[in-house]
C-alpha positions in Angstrom: 104.6 75.2 126.7 105.8 75.1 123.1 107.0 78.1 121.1 103.8 78.4 119.2 101.6 78.5 122.3 104.1 80.7 124.0 103.9 83.3 121.3 100.1 83.2 121.0 99.8 84.0 124.7 98.3 87.5 125.2 97.7 87.9 121.5 94.7 87.5 119.3 96.9 86.9 116.2 97.3 83.2 115.4 100.4 81.5 114.1 100.2 80.4 110.4 103.3 78.6 109.1 104.9 80.1 106.0 107.3 78.3 103.6 110.7 79.8 102.8 109.5 81.0 99.3 106.4 82.5 100.8 108.4 84.5 103.3 110.8 85.7 100.7 108.0 86.6 98.3 106.2 88.7 101.0 109.4 90.9 101.3 109.8 91.2 97.5 106.2 91.7 96.7 105.7 94.4 99.3 108.8 96.3 98.4 108.4 96.1 94.7 105.6 98.6 94.3 104.8 100.4 91.1 107.1 103.2 92.3 110.2 101.1 91.2 109.2 102.1 87.6 110.1 105.7 88.4 113.6 105.0 89.7 115.2 105.5 86.3 113.6 109.0 86.0 114.8 109.8 89.5 118.4 109.1 88.3 118.1 111.3 85.2 120.6 113.9 86.6 122.9 111.8 88.8 123.3 108.7 86.5 123.0 105.0 87.2 126.2 104.3 89.2 125.4 106.8 92.0 121.8 105.4 92.0 123.2 101.8 92.4 125.5 102.9 95.2 122.6 104.6 97.1 120.4 101.5 96.7 123.1 99.2 97.9 123.9 101.3 101.0 120.3 101.8 102.0 119.4 98.1 101.4 122.2 97.1 103.7 121.1 99.3 106.6 117.4 98.4 106.1 118.4 94.7 106.4 120.1 95.5 109.7 117.1 97.2 111.1 114.8 94.4 110.0 117.0 91.9 111.9 116.8 94.2 115.0 113.0 93.9 114.8 113.3 90.1 114.3 115.3 89.7 117.5 112.9 92.0 119.5 109.9 89.9 118.3 111.6 86.7 119.3 112.3 88.1 122.8 108.7 89.0 123.3 105.6 86.9 124.2 102.6 87.2 121.9 102.4 87.8 118.2 102.9 91.5 118.6 103.1 93.9 115.6 105.3 97.0 115.6 102.7 99.0 117.5 102.4 96.3 120.1 106.1 96.0 120.5 106.5 99.7 120.8 103.7 99.8 123.5 105.5 96.9 125.3 108.9 98.5 125.4 108.4 102.3 124.8 105.2 102.9 126.6 101.7 104.0 125.4 103.0 107.1 123.6 105.5 105.0 121.6 102.7 102.5 120.7 100.4 105.3 119.4 103.3 107.0 117.6 104.2 103.8 115.7 100.5 102.9 115.0 99.9 106.4 113.5 103.1 106.1 111.4 102.1 102.6 110.1 98.5 103.8 109.4 99.7 106.9 107.6 102.3 105.1 105.6 99.8 102.3 104.6 96.8 104.5 103.8 99.0 106.9 101.7 100.3 104.0 99.6 96.9 102.3 99.3 95.3 105.5 98.0 98.1 105.7 95.4 97.5 102.0 94.4 93.8 102.6 94.1 94.3 105.6 91.8 97.1 103.9 89.8 95.2 100.7 89.3 92.2 102.6 87.9 94.5 104.5 85.5 96.1 101.3 84.2 92.8 99.4 83.9 91.3 102.3 81.9 94.4 102.3 79.6 93.8 98.6 79.0 90.0 98.5 78.7 88.9 102.1 78.4 87.7 101.6 74.8 85.2 99.1 76.2 83.7 101.7 78.5 85.7 100.8 81.7 85.9 103.9 84.0 88.7 104.6 86.4 86.4 103.9 89.3 85.3 100.6 88.0 88.9 99.7 87.2 89.9 100.4 90.8 86.9 98.4 92.0 88.0 95.4 90.0 91.5 95.7 91.5 89.9 96.1 95.0 88.3 92.6 94.9 91.4 90.4 95.0 93.2 92.9 97.1 90.6 92.8 99.9 89.9 89.0 99.6 93.5 88.1 100.4 93.6 90.4 103.4 90.5 88.8 104.7 91.8 85.2 104.3 94.9 86.1 106.3 98.6 85.4 106.5 98.8 82.0 104.8 96.8 83.3 101.8 99.0 86.4 101.7 102.1 84.2 101.5 100.7 82.0 98.7 99.4 85.1 96.8 102.7 86.9 97.1 104.7 83.8 96.0 102.6 83.4 92.8 102.4 87.0 91.8 106.0 87.8 92.7 107.1 84.9 90.4 105.1 86.4 87.6 106.7 89.8 88.2 110.2 88.4 88.1 109.3 86.6 84.8 108.0 89.9 83.3 111.1 91.8 84.3 113.3 89.1 82.8 111.4 89.3 79.5 111.7 93.1 79.4 115.4 93.0 80.3 116.1 90.3 77.6 114.3 92.4 75.0 116.3 95.5 76.1 119.7 93.7 75.9 119.0 92.5 72.4 117.7 95.8 71.1 119.8 97.7 68.6 119.5 101.0 70.5 120.8 99.6 73.8 124.1 101.2 74.9 125.7 99.9 78.1 127.9 103.0 78.0 124.8 105.0 79.2 125.3 103.4 82.6 128.7 104.8 83.2 127.6 108.5 82.9 127.6 110.0 86.4 127.2 113.4 88.1 127.7 112.8 91.8 126.8 116.3 92.9 123.1 115.3 92.4 123.4 112.2 94.6 121.7 113.6 97.8 118.1 113.6 96.6 118.5 110.2 95.0 120.0 108.8 98.2 117.0 110.2 100.1 114.6 108.5 97.8 116.5 105.2 98.2 116.2 105.3 102.0 112.5 104.8 101.7 112.6 102.2 98.9 113.6 99.3 101.2 111.6 100.3 104.3 110.1 96.8 105.1 110.7 96.8 108.9 106.9 96.7 109.5 106.8 93.3 107.7 109.1 91.6 110.2 106.5 90.7 112.9 104.4 88.9 110.2 107.5 87.0 109.0 108.2 86.0 112.6 104.6 84.9 113.1 104.9 82.7 110.0 108.3 81.2 111.0 107.8 80.5 114.7 108.6 76.8 114.3 111.7 77.6 112.3 113.0 80.9 113.7 116.7 80.2 113.0 116.1 80.6 109.3 114.6 84.1 109.6 117.9 86.0 109.2 118.7 84.1 106.0 115.2 84.6 104.6 115.3 88.4 105.3 118.7 88.8 103.7 117.7 86.7 100.6 114.4 88.6 100.2 116.0 92.0 100.5 118.9 91.0 98.2 116.5 89.9 95.5 114.5 93.1 96.0 117.8 95.0 95.5 118.5 93.1 92.2 115.0 93.9 90.8 115.1 97.5 91.9 118.5 98.0 90.4 117.9 96.0 87.2 114.8 98.0 86.0 116.4 101.4 85.9 119.6 99.9 84.5 117.6 98.5 81.5 115.7 101.7 80.8 118.8 103.9 81.1 120.8 101.6 78.9 118.0 101.7 76.3 117.2 105.4 76.1 120.0 107.2 78.0 119.5 109.7 80.8 118.4 112.5 78.5 115.3 110.7 77.1 113.8 109.2 80.2 110.0 109.3 80.8 108.7 109.7 84.3 107.4 106.1 84.3 109.5 103.4 82.8 106.5 101.8 81.0 106.5 104.8 78.6 110.2 104.5 77.8 109.9 100.8 77.2 106.8 101.2 75.1 108.4 103.8 72.9 111.6 101.9 72.3 110.6 98.2 72.4 107.1 98.5 70.9 103.5 98.5 72.1 103.8 95.0 73.5 106.4 96.2 76.0 104.1 99.0 77.1 101.3 96.5 78.0 103.7 94.0 79.5 105.4 96.7 81.7 102.0 98.1 82.8 100.9 94.6 83.7 104.0 94.4 85.9 103.0 97.8 87.5 99.5 96.4 88.2 100.8 93.3 89.8 103.4 95.3 91.8 100.6 97.5 93.2 98.6 94.3 94.1 101.5 92.7 96.0 102.4 95.9 97.7 98.7 96.4 98.6 98.7 93.0 100.2 101.8 93.7 102.2 100.9 97.2 103.4 97.2 96.4 103.9 98.0 93.2 105.8 100.4 95.1 108.0 97.8 97.7 108.9 95.2 95.0 109.4 97.3 93.1 112.0 98.4 96.3 113.7 94.8 97.3 114.2 94.1 94.0 115.8 97.1 94.2 118.0 97.0 97.9 118.9 93.3 97.9 119.9 93.5 94.5 121.4 90.5 93.2 119.5 91.0 89.6 120.6 91.0 86.6 118.4 91.5 87.3 114.7 89.4 84.2 114.0 86.2 86.1 114.7 84.7 86.7 111.3 82.8 89.8 112.3 85.9 91.4 113.7 87.9 90.5 110.5 85.2 92.0 108.3 85.1 95.2 110.4 88.8 95.6 110.4 88.9 94.8 106.6 86.4 97.6 106.0 88.6 100.1 108.0 91.6 99.1 106.0 90.2 98.8 102.5 87.3 101.2 102.1 88.9 104.6 103.0 91.7 104.4 100.3 89.1 103.7 97.6 86.9 106.6 98.8 89.9 109.0 99.2 91.2 108.1 95.7 88.1 109.5 94.1 87.0 112.1 96.7 89.2 115.0 95.3 90.4 115.7 98.9 94.0 116.4 97.7 95.1 118.1 100.8 94.3 115.2 103.0 96.1 112.8 100.6 99.1 115.2 100.8 99.0 115.1 104.5 99.1 111.3 104.4 102.1 111.5 102.2 104.0 113.7 104.6 102.9 111.6 107.6 104.1 108.5 105.7 107.5 110.2 105.2 107.7 110.9 108.9 106.7 107.2 109.5 109.5 106.1 107.2 112.0 108.0 109.4 110.6 106.3 112.5 110.8 102.9 110.8 114.6 103.3 110.7 115.1 104.5 114.2 112.4 102.6 116.3 114.0 99.2 115.6 117.1 100.3 117.5 115.1 101.4 120.5 113.1 98.1 120.4 116.2 95.9 120.2 118.0 97.6 123.1 114.9 97.6 125.3 114.0 94.0 124.5 117.6 93.0 125.4 117.1 94.7 128.8 113.6 93.5 129.6 112.5 90.9 127.1 110.3 87.9 128.1 112.4 85.0 126.8 115.7 84.0 125.2 115.5 84.3 121.4 116.6 81.7 118.9 118.4 84.3 117.0 120.5 87.4 118.2 122.0 90.1 116.1 125.8 90.2 116.0 128.4 92.8 115.2 125.9 94.9 113.3 124.1 95.7 116.6 127.1 97.7 117.8 126.3 101.2 119.1 128.4 102.8 116.3 126.4 101.1 113.6 123.2 102.1 115.4 124.4 105.7 115.5 125.1 105.7 111.7 121.6 104.4 111.1 120.0 107.1 113.2 122.0 109.8 111.4 121.0 108.5 108.0 117.3 108.4 108.7 117.2 111.7 110.6 119.0 113.3 107.7 116.4 111.9 105.3 113.6 113.4 107.4 115.3 116.8 107.5 115.8 116.6 103.8 112.1 115.8 103.2 111.0 118.8 105.3 113.5 121.2 103.8 112.5 120.0 100.3 108.8 120.6 101.1 109.6 124.1 102.2 111.4 124.9 98.9 114.7 125.7 100.5 116.9 123.4 98.5 119.0 124.3 95.4 117.0 124.3 92.2 119.2 121.6 90.7 118.0 119.2 93.4 
């Protein structure tokens, strides 16, 4: 039995080969959500260098946990998603816990993308009578279509749109570097006493562990390249996430930052930059929608054991479960429920950092097969202990922050 057939055993999810660029683009496109445009504002007190340090540290540890998941997947029969892996190695409770975490994290983000896309589309075309709801509906069509078409379409779409986003960022950075108001000295201003809240934010920026089972499913015939693709994808994500706030801070300084980078760029570079940067935000929401929505889509198939994903009626039914609730919630006015999704997503983010450790250790004890790739020194118990402490501390910080128990300066 070949590796492809071996992995499709006991799983309704089929194997679809992804190219290297497609695999890398899925990582970049999913991680680079519109939220990256708010990173500069988040660093308004601490400064750029502490932000850069936080991003580098958290990116490093998230890469490690992604590699943990990759090895666990390769040790396991069937194209299992995170919830399926958790059920296999941590029992039914673990499976449900991860499924709920994935669902909360995905739905919370998809609601935000629905709202954000409506706002941007109205800014662009509101003078022609386009409402926020219609703008979100226009955004909804390509979003849902790619989810229905599956993993291969997801890879192609992410590759094309991510290339466009990189081009846009390069244009904006080039315009910033040549602008008369740009001061590189702005980047050296630091106040490290404010680093804790920024570090906590950075912990959740690179949380792409849920993508790994899809990357494995797309690279089953070439599993040895997986570690390299994960590292490259995350490293390029780090460059983009670090470059945008660097450009904005160098342009306007830390005292004049707007909450969203598009406003800062628009005020300083001109109206064209406002529209170009908002186009980037729209594309970033689209690629993140595909990554998070696709993850929820496949986790539903796996968790509820729905059988073959080739069944069109089942695909349409699961697509409706994934895509319709975020649209309705975005315009329902049920703010408390959306807030609940946010906090559940934060809890899910903590789990995403800890569960890979449990999966790796359990898969090494009772996996189904010998993997083509195994984690090296970075799977040492001491490294794992550091990762657990970081993510648990982030969860505690989020809870304490929500309760209003932190210093006012934070």
